[in-house]
N, C-alpha and C positions, 0 to 999 in steps of 0.2 A: 503492500499500499504505499508505496514510497514516487514520489516526485522526485524524479532526479537523486536518488540517497544516494549512487552511488560515492560521492565523496564523505556520507555519513559513514555509509556501509566500511568501508575503508581506514576509519582515520584513525591514524596515532594521532591525536589530536593536539597540540601544544598547551589547550586547556581543560581542563578537567573541572567541573564545578566552578569553571569561573577561575581555573588558578592557573596561570603563566606558569610554566615548568622549564621552556630555555627563550632562553628570549637575549638581544644585549640591550645594555642600557645606555642612552644617550642622554640621559641625565640623569644624577642620582645627590641629592644632601641630605640633611639629617630629614627633610618633612616629606620633599618632591621628587617620584621618580616616575619619568618615561623613559619607557623599552618601546623597542622595536622588533617581530617576531615573524616566523615567516619561514613556508617549505615551498622546496621546486619538490615536484613530485612528476616522475617520467614513468611508462610504462611502455614495456614490448608484451604484446597476448601473440599467439598463434590457437587457434580453434581448429578442432579436426570437425565439427560439425559445419560451421560454413568454410574452411580450409584455408584461411587467411590467415597471414598478419598484418596486424594493425600497431602501430604507434604513436601514443596519444598522449596527454595528457592525463595524471591520476588525480585531481583535487588540488591541486599548488595554490598556495595563498599565502597571504600578508598580513599582519595586524599591527596594531597600535594601539600601547595598555601604559596609562597614568593613572597614578595615587595622591593623596596628598595626607599630609597626618593632622588633626586638630587635637586640641586638649583633649584630655581625660578616656586616650587609647580610639578613639576616633578616628576612621580614615573614608573616605571617599574616592571612588574610581571610577574610570571609565574604560571602553573598549570596545573596537570596532577593527573588524576585522571583514578584511575583505577576498570574493576568489578572483581564480583567474586559469584562464586555459592559456598554456604556453604556446600550443601547437597552433592556436589560430590565426589566421595572416588579417593584412590589412585590406582585405577586398570587400570589392562592394557587393559581395552577397553574404547576406545577414546569415546566414547560417553558419559562416564560417570566420566571420567579421572578430575580431580580439577586440574584447571588452571583461571588465570590472562585476562580479555582484555582492551585491551585502551576503553576508556571511551570519554576521552577525553585530551588532550594536545596541549600549545597552550604559548606563549608568548607574553608581551604589552607593550604595553606604557599610560599612561594619565594624564593628566591636566582638575583639576580646571573647568580653564574657559572651555576648548577647548573639552573635552571628553576623549573619548578613541579609542585605535583602539588594534585588538590582533588578532594574526596569530598562525596557526598552526589547529587541529581540535578541533573544539566549538564549541557550539549550534548557533542555526540561531538566529534570529530574532523572526520568526515563533512561535519558542518554546515556549515562552513567551505570547501567546495570552490565551490560553484557561481560562476562569474562573467559569465555571459550575462544574469544578473539585474538588473539597468543598468533597467529599470522596476519595475512593481508585481504586478500579480496575476496577467499573463499574460505573464511572462519567466522565465527561471530555471527549465529543464527539468527539473533535478534534485531541484526540490521540486514535487513533483506530485500532484493527488489527482481523479483521473482515473478511467476505469475499474477501471485495475489497482489504484488506493487504496483505492476503495471495496469492491473485490469478491476481492484473494485477499488473501494475508497468511501469518500461525504460529497466529493464536488464531482460537476462530468466533465469527463473525459474528452474533450476535443482530442481527433488526429487527423484527419484531412480530408479533401473531397476524393471521392472514387469511384468514376461511372457513375458524377452525374448527386451524388448520396456521399450525406458527410458520415464519416466512419467514427463511430465512440468505442477507444477499447474498453470503456467501463465507465465507472461513477466516478473515479478520484484522484486523492491525491493520502498522500501519507499526514496523519493531523499527530503522531505522537512522537514523533524525532525530529518532525519538520521544526526545524526556528522559524517559531511564530512573533510578527511584529505584536504590540501590544501587551508583552508576559510580564508580570510579576512573578518572582524568584525571589524565593524566603528557604535559609541555608542556616544550621541551628551549627554552634559550633559543638564541635569531636569531645565525647565525655564516654570513660572509660572506652573508646574505639566506635561512639557508637553517634549517628550522623543519620538530623533527619534533614529532609525538603522536601518541596512544592513549589508548584506553578501554579498561574494562574491568564488565561489568556482571551482574550476577547476581542470585535471585530474595531476595524482602525477607526476614528470616529470623523466622519463627513464622509461615509461611503458611500456613494449616491446611488450605485447599481451592486445588485444585489442576486447573484447567480443561484439559483436550487444545490444546494447543501454546505454554502460560503459556510465559516464559521460566525457561531451563535455564540459560543465559548467553547475553554477545553482545558483540561487541568490533567496536575502529572503529582503522585508523591512517591516517595523515595525513603527507603532502609537502607543505612551501609553498613558492615561492622567489619572492622578489620584490628585484629588484635599479633603484638608481637612475636605466635608463634606460624606467622606465615599465612592465617588461616582469613579469609574472605566471603562474606557477607551481604548480598544485594536482593533486594529484590522490589519492584515498584507498580505502579499501576498507572492509568493515565486513559483518559475520556476524553469524548469530540462527539458537539452535539451540531447541526447544520441547516440552515436553512429550509423551510418545510419542499418537499419537490413534486411530482407533479398529482402525484395521488390525495398530496396537503397533510404525507406525514413529514416528520423530520428523521433524517439520515444520524445513525446514528455508531459510530467503533468505540472499540473497547478493547483493551490490549491488560494483557496479567505478563510480570517478568520477573524472571528469577534466575539469579548466578552467583553461582557456587567457584572458590578457585583456592587450591592449597601451594605454596611455593615452600618446598623441602628444606629441611634446618641447612642444607652447605649451598643450600639457591643455586647447583647445578641444573635444576629442573624445577617444571608446574605444571597442574594440571585445572583446565579450568570448566563448567558446564555449565550448561546455559537453557534453560526452559522458557518457552513463553504459550500464550493464547491470545489469540486473536479472535476477533466477531464483529459484524456490523452486521445493524437493521436496517428496518425500513430503505434497503437501499435499492431502485427501482431506477429507470428510464424509460419511460412509459415513452410507445411514438418514435424513438429514436435505432437510429440502424446499428445495428454495434457488430464488432470485429466477432467471428467465432468461437476465439479464446474469451470475449467478456462475460465477468459472472456480474448477476443482478438476485435481486431477495432477499433475503438473514444468510449468514452463513457463518460458519465456525474453523479456523484451522490452527492446526498445535507446532510447534516448532523444540526440533532437539538441538543440541550441537554440544558435541565433547571435543576439547582438543588438549594433547601433550605437548611439552617442548624441553629441549633438551638442552644443556649449556656448554658448550667444552668451555672445561674451567684456564677464564686469564688470558682466554681469547677472543673475547664478543664475538664468536659465532656462537648459531643458534640452529636445533634439528625441530622440527614438527612435524607434529602429522594431526588430523581432528577428520570426523563424520559429524554431517549435518543431517537432518530428514525437516523436511517440511510435509506436516502430510494436512490433508482439506477433507472437507466432507462434500454429502452428495451432490451439495448444492455451486462447489466448487470440481465438479466431475469427478468424485474423488482422488483429484488430482497429488499426488505424491512426484517429492523428487528426492535424492540421494545426491549426496555431495562426498566423495572420500578425497582430502585434501594433503598431501606433500609437498614441505619445501624445507627451504635453509638460508638462513638471512647474515650476515658480516655485517659488525658496526663498526666504523672507523671517529679516532679522534682527530679532524681537521685543523681546527685554530680555536682556539679562546671563544668560548659559546656555540660551539659551531659543529656539528656530526653529520656526516657518510653514512646513508646504512644500503648495501645492492643487496637483493633479494633473489629469489627465483622458485617459482609455486607450481607445482602440479596439481589438476584436481578433475576427478576423473566423476562424469556426472551422469544416473542416472535418473531418464524421468517418463510417468506411467498416465496415465488419463484415461479413462472413460469418454473421453473428448477428443473427437478424433485430427480435430486443430493439434492436438501433443499424442494420442494413444501412448507412443513410445518413445523415445529418440534417448541414444546413449553417444558421452564426448567427450573427449580429452582437451583439457582446457591447459593449456602450458605460458607462463608471465614473467620474468624476466623485469624488477624494476633496480628504478633508482630513489632515492628519496635526499635531500642534503634541509639540511636542519640547520637557520638563521636565530 
């Protein structure tokens, strides 16, 4: 249920619940700090299903973060992060034209004892639940852009004109992990390893045109636990309600997510497990011609993922393997997709505050559905990637 979710699916973010983990300080004194950070992400993929090689950008971005200390341990801060496709040109073709787009943009206030609040286009708590995302594009089942992502959701999903007809892939976009504007995000300070977070999103003020399924409100709740023994637990709930559709009903999406991770004491291995349940109700596109794979009505899908990773001691090299299962009910044509992933990555310290990461990842995919548009398909995906963090 995701519109252009791949940058989120694959992301090793420089932010986790709005905390900058790697950045270059442009200005830093006793009270004020200003940082710039970013990622250049390139990928080369070969797909046996399409039998072609693609070189492209995999979610490059640049961000700016500032904070100022006030009396009584209060801080005010702001963050703007822009996404960019480094492989787009300056062509007049709008589909290939280089552009910047807004990933996050918010302001906030924090206190060491009371937590923090931030307002604007920000991450939602459920973004940080996934624990099986120890690899890249093919691990982390809670971040999925697959048949359900392309073909279901809350809003109408216009695709194109075909033989004089308007074709719709399905009914919408992701409303759980999409960084929605007009969001209020709250987070408590950690207490004995426990952190609570919540968010609430609403439509932009002054919106004149409202389409079927446009967000009325959305919220997300998260519970996070981590201890010194290497155990991590995260769980979350998200729900979104849209404008009435052609039937006069309000479409509604909800998602439950659970992630568990354990890092072994010698820190040479880790394992992550995820489970997710997605549900949509009142999802109808009446009187519109849909693509053969579009899903309408009420549906439920379950997501399962497990990934283990082993690290060569003192070499900054990792070997990982994962398994994922996406399983939909009869409304989604009893759709199932299994992904088996094997990969290796290597981390290099380049200069101060900068890092270079290289990886190769192989994923075997098996898809089965009672919809003849899918029915059965098997393919191997081989990806090599470069990520430069600064």
